Phi, psi and omega in degrees: 000324178289328177295317181293323178299315180303312183297319183293320177295318175300318183292325175302316186292320180299312176299319179303320181295340187260352183275110177258184181302329185277350173067028182247133177265114184267067177233077179084154184300319183298309181296318180298314183298316185294322185292314177308316184291328181286341178278139186278355169275153169290156178299333177294321179288325171296323177291319178299313177303317178299317180290323174306311182294315184296313186293309184293313179303317182293311188290318179289331176289322177290329188279317185251351176052227184281359177281353181205158180227096189237123181253131180243127183232124176236132177220118181057040178062019167258123195249124180248135182246121177227161178124198188233145178224159188291319178210175185295331177301315185294314182300321179293314179300320177299309180305311183298324181294315182293319182303325185285343182293132183297332182266358182274117181282315186212141178240132177249100190270092177258023173301144183250127177284115189167181179290155179299139179292154181282167177294330178293320185290317185292324176301319177297319173298319177299318178294318180298319175301316183288327177294314184293318182296321176299318181296319184294323180298321184276354182269116181298148172072012175254119174279082191298331178284357178247029180221151174240128184243123175240124179250127177210122181064030180070011171262148183243137177239122182248135177224154182164183176244098194226155168288165178300319180294324176293323184288319174303316186290321180295317179297319181297315179298317183295315183300323184272010180273133175294140182095348182273122179278305185223153173236132177234133182239147180227045189282150160273115178275130177241162173284166173296330182292318184291321177302315185297318182296319184296316183295326180279323180284328181085004179201157180279154178283146187284340182261067173289141180302139178270066178256150172295149179292154170274111178284130181276000000 
């Protein structure tokens, strides 16, 4: 039994490490397709999110170099900026650049003015993300493939398309995890009826309402 439990946990960690903002597991065509279907975004929106991240990360890195350490996460065309910048001007400029991107629906600029984080701190954040993703996988009634989890400076940022009950549960799991300092959520809240529709349809509607998130 101990061996089976360990194996299950190890598999979850491997899966968690593969869960990116686009929510696609690139482990063969079948697995990848199943993962896309489990995501409440359409494949088209997932591709848009991927494009936002690639373009913004490349542009901001080229523009600011060592004066900033910026991570861009996009989920359902809502964009989160985390990391550190040398001064407030860079923070504002980075936020303005992403807001001007035609596919960015909303931008949450959580950049901190201060020195760039150390590699040790970043490794700790990566470990924290993996641990949280594994816990979300093992939590019943949580659509882990329809969420994005970002850890920065031991603070955790959650994005996704969830019902209010799912959102409350996700925040509770994150808040009760050792090593987490603060939890911030930027969910698109949907009704139980919409959840059931998406589960039957296998994908989210591309016309998500452009409403501000309900902060927990």
